[in-house]
C-alpha positions in Angstrom: -65.1 -28.0 24.0 -63.3 -27.6 20.7 -59.8 -28.9 20.0 -58.5 -25.4 19.9 -60.1 -24.6 23.3 -58.7 -27.7 24.8 -55.2 -27.1 23.5 -55.3 -23.4 24.7 -56.3 -24.5 28.2 -53.6 -27.2 28.2 -51.0 -24.6 27.1 -52.1 -22.2 29.9 -51.7 -25.0 32.5 -48.2 -25.8 31.2 -47.2 -22.2 31.2 -48.4 -21.7 34.8 -46.7 -25.0 35.9 -43.4 -23.8 34.4 -43.7 -20.5 36.1 -44.4 -22.2 39.4 -47.8 -20.5 39.8 -49.6 -23.5 41.3 -49.5 -24.7 44.9 -48.9 -28.5 45.5 -52.7 -29.0 45.8 -53.4 -27.0 42.7 -50.7 -28.8 40.8 -52.2 -32.2 41.4 -55.6 -30.9 40.3 -54.1 -29.3 37.2 -52.2 -32.4 36.2 -55.4 -34.4 36.3 -57.1 -31.8 34.1 -54.1 -31.8 31.8 -54.3 -35.5 31.4 -58.0 -35.2 30.5 -57.3 -32.4 28.0 -54.6 -34.5 26.3 -57.0 -37.4 26.0 -59.6 -35.2 24.5 -57.2 -33.7 22.0 -55.9 -37.1 21.0 -59.4 -38.4 20.5 -60.4 -35.4 18.4 -57.3 -35.7 16.2 -57.9 -39.4 15.7 -61.5 -38.8 14.7 -60.5 -36.1 12.3 -57.8 -38.3 10.8 -60.3 -41.1 10.3 -62.8 -38.7 8.6 -60.1 -37.3 6.3 -59.0 -40.8 5.3 -62.6 -41.7 4.5 -62.9 -38.6 2.3 -59.7 -39.3 0.5 -60.7 -42.9 -0.2 -63.9 -41.6 -1.9 -61.9 -39.4 -4.2 
């Protein structure tokens, strides 16, 4: 899953949470998924940051 896909899915979860669209059982499941998506996004951003720094150092 790309960063953009993960972020869109996370945004959808937040929007539905704010609207109260989830039951308590669904909410627990979606919170777990949101945590996983946040971790994935952080990891991808960190990896991109590292790659950019390497490219800039070569310049």
